[in-house]
N, CA, C and O atoms as CSV, one atom per row, in Angstrom:
chain,resi,resn,atom,element,x,y,z
A,1,UNK,N,N,1.355,12.450,21.680
A,1,UNK,CA,C,1.180,11.568,20.537
A,1,UNK,C,C,1.764,10.181,20.801
A,1,UNK,O,O,2.100,9.463,19.859
A,2,UNK,N,N,1.881,9.818,22.014
A,2,UNK,CA,C,2.487,8.534,22.357
A,2,UNK,C,C,1.674,7.350,21.861
A,2,UNK,O,O,2.226,6.268,21.661
A,3,UNK,N,N,0.378,7.528,21.658
A,3,UNK,CA,C,-0.476,6.428,21.217
A,3,UNK,C,C,-0.741,6.439,19.717
A,3,UNK,O,O,-1.535,5.637,19.226
A,4,UNK,N,N,-0.093,7.332,18.987
A,4,UNK,CA,C,-0.278,7.406,17.536
A,4,UNK,C,C,0.166,6.093,16.899
A,4,UNK,O,O,1.279,5.624,17.136
A,5,UNK,N,N,-0.714,5.506,16.087
A,5,UNK,CA,C,-0.386,4.216,15.470
A,5,UNK,C,C,-0.284,4.301,13.959
A,5,UNK,O,O,0.222,3.373,13.329
A,6,UNK,N,N,-0.756,5.400,13.355
A,6,UNK,CA,C,-0.698,5.556,11.900
A,6,UNK,C,C,-0.228,6.966,11.578
A,6,UNK,O,O,-0.794,7.942,12.071
A,7,UNK,N,N,0.803,7.073,10.753
A,7,UNK,CA,C,1.309,8.373,10.322
A,7,UNK,C,C,1.452,8.351,8.814
A,7,UNK,O,O,2.161,7.508,8.265
A,8,UNK,N,N,0.780,9.276,8.141
A,8,UNK,CA,C,0.831,9.408,6.690
A,8,UNK,C,C,1.283,10.824,6.376
A,8,UNK,O,O,0.599,11.786,6.725
A,9,UNK,N,N,2.426,10.959,5.723
A,9,UNK,CA,C,2.952,12.272,5.365
A,9,UNK,C,C,3.328,12.272,3.889
A,9,UNK,O,O,3.885,11.303,3.373
A,10,UNK,N,N,3.013,13.378,3.222
A,10,UNK,CA,C,3.343,13.519,1.801
A,10,UNK,C,C,4.041,14.853,1.583
A,10,UNK,O,O,3.581,15.892,2.056
A,11,UNK,N,N,5.157,14.813,0.862
A,11,UNK,CA,C,5.919,16.013,0.495
A,11,UNK,C,C,6.309,16.832,1.732
A,11,UNK,O,O,6.081,18.041,1.786
A,12,UNK,N,N,6.897,16.159,2.716
A,12,UNK,CA,C,7.297,16.806,3.961
A,12,UNK,C,C,8.804,16.674,4.124
A,12,UNK,O,O,9.375,15.626,3.821
A,13,UNK,N,N,9.447,17.730,4.600
A,13,UNK,CA,C,10.860,17.674,4.963
A,13,UNK,C,C,10.928,17.492,6.472
A,13,UNK,O,O,10.442,18.337,7.224
A,14,UNK,N,N,11.528,16.398,6.917
A,14,UNK,CA,C,11.571,16.087,8.339
A,14,UNK,C,C,12.859,16.579,8.972
A,14,UNK,O,O,13.941,16.461,8.396
A,15,UNK,N,N,12.722,17.132,10.165
A,15,UNK,CA,C,13.849,17.536,11.006
A,15,UNK,C,C,13.472,17.139,12.429
A,15,UNK,O,O,12.316,17.290,12.824
A,16,UNK,N,N,14.407,16.647,13.184
A,16,UNK,CA,C,14.109,16.361,14.578
A,16,UNK,C,C,14.051,14.895,14.922
A,16,UNK,O,O,14.783,14.071,14.375
A,17,UNK,N,N,13.153,14.592,15.850
A,17,UNK,CA,C,13.153,13.263,16.452
A,17,UNK,C,C,11.849,12.506,16.205
A,17,UNK,O,O,10.807,13.102,15.934
A,18,UNK,N,N,11.932,11.189,16.304
A,18,UNK,CA,C,10.775,10.314,16.154
A,18,UNK,C,C,10.438,9.618,17.470
A,18,UNK,O,O,9.626,8.693,17.470
A,19,UNK,N,N,11.021,10.022,18.569
A,19,UNK,CA,C,10.798,9.347,19.844
A,19,UNK,C,C,9.366,9.495,20.340
A,19,UNK,O,O,8.951,8.769,21.243
A,20,UNK,N,N,8.611,10.413,19.770
A,20,UNK,CA,C,7.241,10.665,20.217
A,20,UNK,C,C,6.249,9.643,19.692
A,20,UNK,O,O,5.060,9.731,19.998
A,21,UNK,N,N,6.706,8.677,18.911
A,21,UNK,CA,C,5.810,7.712,18.285
A,21,UNK,C,C,6.184,6.267,18.640
A,21,UNK,O,O,6.462,5.482,17.734
A,22,UNK,N,N,6.201,5.892,19.908
A,22,UNK,CA,C,6.639,4.542,20.263
A,22,UNK,C,C,5.667,3.435,19.856
A,22,UNK,O,O,6.068,2.275,19.758
A,23,UNK,N,N,4.398,3.770,19.619
A,23,UNK,CA,C,3.395,2.755,19.286
A,23,UNK,C,C,3.072,2.719,17.792
A,23,UNK,O,O,2.112,2.067,17.379
A,24,UNK,N,N,3.868,3.415,16.984
A,24,UNK,CA,C,3.587,3.520,15.553
A,24,UNK,C,C,3.619,2.145,14.885
A,24,UNK,O,O,4.615,1.426,14.965
A,25,UNK,N,N,2.518,1.793,14.226
A,25,UNK,CA,C,2.413,0.503,13.550
A,25,UNK,C,C,2.433,0.648,12.034
A,25,UNK,O,O,2.829,-0.278,11.327
A,26,UNK,N,N,2.009,1.800,11.534
A,26,UNK,CA,C,1.917,2.012,10.089
A,26,UNK,C,C,2.544,3.363,9.786
A,26,UNK,O,O,2.045,4.400,10.224
A,27,UNK,N,N,3.632,3.348,9.043
A,27,UNK,CA,C,4.322,4.571,8.650
A,27,UNK,C,C,4.290,4.675,7.140
A,27,UNK,O,O,4.822,3.817,6.436
A,28,UNK,N,N,3.665,5.727,6.649
A,28,UNK,CA,C,3.547,5.941,5.207
A,28,UNK,C,C,4.142,7.309,4.885
A,28,UNK,O,O,3.586,8.344,5.251
A,29,UNK,N,N,5.276,7.295,4.197
A,29,UNK,CA,C,5.964,8.522,3.814
A,29,UNK,C,C,6.115,8.527,2.300
A,29,UNK,O,O,6.792,7.665,1.741
A,30,UNK,N,N,5.498,9.479,1.642
A,30,UNK,CA,C,5.580,9.580,0.185
A,30,UNK,C,C,6.217,10.903,-0.198
A,30,UNK,O,O,5.727,11.968,0.178
A,31,UNK,N,N,7.316,10.836,-0.950
A,31,UNK,CA,C,8.038,12.022,-1.397
A,31,UNK,C,C,8.476,12.890,-0.219
A,31,UNK,O,O,8.354,14.114,-0.266
A,32,UNK,N,N,8.982,12.257,0.831
A,32,UNK,CA,C,9.462,12.984,2.001
A,32,UNK,C,C,10.987,13.002,1.994
A,32,UNK,O,O,11.624,12.114,1.429
A,33,UNK,N,N,11.559,14.011,2.620
A,33,UNK,CA,C,13.008,14.177,2.609
A,33,UNK,C,C,13.533,14.292,4.041
A,33,UNK,O,O,12.965,14.999,4.873
A,34,UNK,N,N,14.616,13.588,4.302
A,34,UNK,CA,C,15.311,13.669,5.584
A,34,UNK,C,C,16.707,14.208,5.331
A,34,UNK,O,O,17.395,13.756,4.416
A,35,UNK,N,N,17.133,15.184,6.148
A,35,UNK,CA,C,18.490,15.721,6.038
A,35,UNK,C,C,19.509,14.783,6.674
A,35,UNK,O,O,20.657,14.718,6.235
A,36,UNK,N,N,19.097,14.068,7.692
A,36,UNK,CA,C,19.978,13.144,8.403
A,36,UNK,C,C,19.111,12.060,9.040
A,36,UNK,O,O,17.885,12.178,9.060
A,37,UNK,N,N,19.736,11.013,9.555
A,37,UNK,CA,C,18.936,9.972,10.208
A,37,UNK,C,C,18.149,10.567,11.379
A,37,UNK,O,O,18.720,11.273,12.210
A,38,UNK,N,N,16.870,10.293,11.450
A,38,UNK,CA,C,16.081,10.850,12.547
A,38,UNK,C,C,16.496,10.249,13.889
A,38,UNK,O,O,16.708,9.041,14.002
A,39,UNK,N,N,16.606,11.088,14.879
A,39,UNK,CA,C,16.947,10.633,16.218
A,39,UNK,C,C,15.763,9.870,16.799
A,39,UNK,O,O,14.624,10.331,16.722
A,40,UNK,N,N,16.027,8.722,17.371
A,40,UNK,CA,C,14.967,7.936,17.985
A,40,UNK,C,C,14.080,7.211,17.001
A,40,UNK,O,O,12.963,6.826,17.346
A,41,UNK,N,N,14.553,7.016,15.780
A,41,UNK,CA,C,13.761,6.342,14.743
A,41,UNK,C,C,13.711,4.862,15.069
A,41,UNK,O,O,14.645,4.122,14.758
A,42,UNK,N,N,12.626,4.425,15.694
A,42,UNK,CA,C,12.483,3.057,16.170
A,42,UNK,C,C,11.226,2.455,15.562
A,42,UNK,O,O,10.122,2.941,15.808
A,43,UNK,N,N,11.382,1.413,14.782
A,43,UNK,CA,C,10.247,0.784,14.115
A,43,UNK,C,C,9.957,-0.604,14.665
A,43,UNK,O,O,9.457,-1.466,13.943
A,44,UNK,N,N,10.264,-0.825,15.929
A,44,UNK,CA,C,10.043,-2.142,16.529
A,44,UNK,C,C,8.588,-2.577,16.481
A,44,UNK,O,O,8.315,-3.773,16.382
A,45,UNK,N,N,7.652,-1.649,16.548
A,45,UNK,CA,C,6.226,-1.975,16.552
A,45,UNK,C,C,5.618,-1.907,15.151
A,45,UNK,O,O,4.465,-2.297,14.964
A,46,UNK,N,N,6.371,-1.422,14.168
A,46,UNK,CA,C,5.822,-1.210,12.825
A,46,UNK,C,C,5.467,-2.522,12.142
A,46,UNK,O,O,6.206,-3.503,12.213
A,47,UNK,N,N,4.325,-2.513,11.483
A,47,UNK,CA,C,3.858,-3.652,10.709
A,47,UNK,C,C,3.886,-3.304,9.226
A,47,UNK,O,O,4.198,-4.148,8.385
A,48,UNK,N,N,3.557,-2.051,8.917
A,48,UNK,CA,C,3.528,-1.586,7.529
A,48,UNK,C,C,4.467,-0.394,7.400
A,48,UNK,O,O,4.381,0.563,8.170
A,49,UNK,N,N,5.362,-0.460,6.422
A,49,UNK,CA,C,6.303,0.622,6.147
A,49,UNK,C,C,6.248,0.924,4.659
A,49,UNK,O,O,6.690,0.116,3.841
A,50,UNK,N,N,5.709,2.080,4.307
A,50,UNK,CA,C,5.586,2.512,2.916
A,50,UNK,C,C,6.404,3.787,2.769
A,50,UNK,O,O,6.000,4.843,3.256
A,51,UNK,N,N,7.556,3.698,2.100
A,51,UNK,CA,C,8.467,4.845,1.998
A,51,UNK,C,C,8.744,5.194,0.544
A,51,UNK,O,O,9.897,5.371,0.151
A,52,UNK,N,N,7.701,5.291,-0.241
A,52,UNK,CA,C,7.796,5.557,-1.671
A,52,UNK,C,C,8.434,6.919,-1.940
A,52,UNK,O,O,7.985,7.939,-1.416
A,53,UNK,N,N,9.480,6.926,-2.760
A,53,UNK,CA,C,10.211,8.140,-3.142
A,53,UNK,C,C,10.664,8.949,-1.929
A,53,UNK,O,O,10.545,10.174,-1.900
A,54,UNK,N,N,11.183,8.239,-0.933
A,54,UNK,CA,C,11.687,8.866,0.281
A,54,UNK,C,C,13.140,8.454,0.458
A,54,UNK,O,O,13.494,7.307,0.183
A,55,UNK,N,N,13.977,9.361,0.908
A,55,UNK,CA,C,15.399,9.065,1.022
A,55,UNK,C,C,15.788,8.419,2.351
A,55,UNK,O,O,16.978,8.228,2.601
A,56,UNK,N,N,14.842,8.082,3.196
A,56,UNK,CA,C,15.172,7.537,4.512
A,56,UNK,C,C,15.899,6.197,4.427
A,56,UNK,O,O,16.799,5.939,5.226
A,57,UNK,N,N,15.534,5.356,3.492
A,57,UNK,CA,C,16.195,4.049,3.379
A,57,UNK,C,C,17.684,4.226,3.094
A,57,UNK,O,O,18.513,3.566,3.721
A,58,UNK,N,N,18.029,5.096,2.171
A,58,UNK,CA,C,19.432,5.320,1.830
A,58,UNK,C,C,20.190,5.944,2.997
A,58,UNK,O,O,21.344,5.594,3.244
A,59,UNK,N,N,19.565,6.846,3.701
A,59,UNK,CA,C,20.212,7.467,4.861
A,59,UNK,C,C,20.503,6.423,5.937
A,59,UNK,O,O,21.588,6.420,6.519
A,60,UNK,N,N,19.547,5.540,6.204
A,60,UNK,CA,C,19.762,4.500,7.217
A,60,UNK,C,C,20.821,3.501,6.779
A,60,UNK,O,O,21.611,3.042,7.605
A,61,UNK,N,N,20.855,3.153,5.494
A,61,UNK,CA,C,21.894,2.258,4.968
A,61,UNK,C,C,23.267,2.899,5.123
A,61,UNK,O,O,24.217,2.239,5.544
A,62,UNK,N,N,23.376,4.176,4.788
A,62,UNK,CA,C,24.648,4.892,4.935
A,62,UNK,C,C,25.094,4.916,6.396
A,62,UNK,O,O,26.279,4.761,6.690
A,63,UNK,N,N,24.148,5.110,7.302
A,63,UNK,CA,C,24.469,5.136,8.725
A,63,UNK,C,C,24.985,3.774,9.190
A,63,UNK,O,O,25.960,3.706,9.939
A,64,UNK,N,N,24.346,2.697,8.756
A,64,UNK,CA,C,24.791,1.351,9.132
A,64,UNK,C,C,26.163,1.035,8.551
A,64,UNK,O,O,26.989,0.400,9.208
A,65,UNK,N,N,26.407,1.477,7.318
A,65,UNK,CA,C,27.699,1.249,6.673
A,65,UNK,C,C,28.815,1.957,7.441
A,65,UNK,O,O,29.884,1.386,7.659
A,66,UNK,N,N,28.561,3.202,7.848
A,66,UNK,CA,C,29.562,3.954,8.608
A,66,UNK,C,C,29.814,3.312,9.970
A,66,UNK,O,O,30.949,3.288,10.446
A,67,UNK,N,N,28.765,2.794,10.592
A,67,UNK,CA,C,28.904,2.169,11.911
A,67,UNK,C,C,29.708,0.874,11.828
A,67,UNK,O,O,30.376,0.495,12.790
A,68,UNK,N,N,29.646,0.199,10.687
A,68,UNK,CA,C,30.362,-1.064,10.513
A,68,UNK,C,C,31.827,-0.899,10.185
A,68,UNK,O,O,32.561,-1.887,10.184
A,69,UNK,N,N,32.278,0.302,9.908
A,69,UNK,CA,C,33.684,0.534,9.548
A,69,UNK,C,C,34.555,0.625,10.761
A,69,UNK,O,O,35.765,0.818,10.640
């Protein structure tokens, strides 16, 4: 899945890594849940990020806050 450029997931609980999607340009997650920050979560190529009702933003903010302490 190295060439995957669009990922749309709804009502999914994610576990594991995101390193398999280096070319991802459009990430759409609706009502998805993450237990912890995904390993390898790299959005350098992303153009569109739709994370409606997803806890990933808060998890990443918490991770950055802890790293800054």
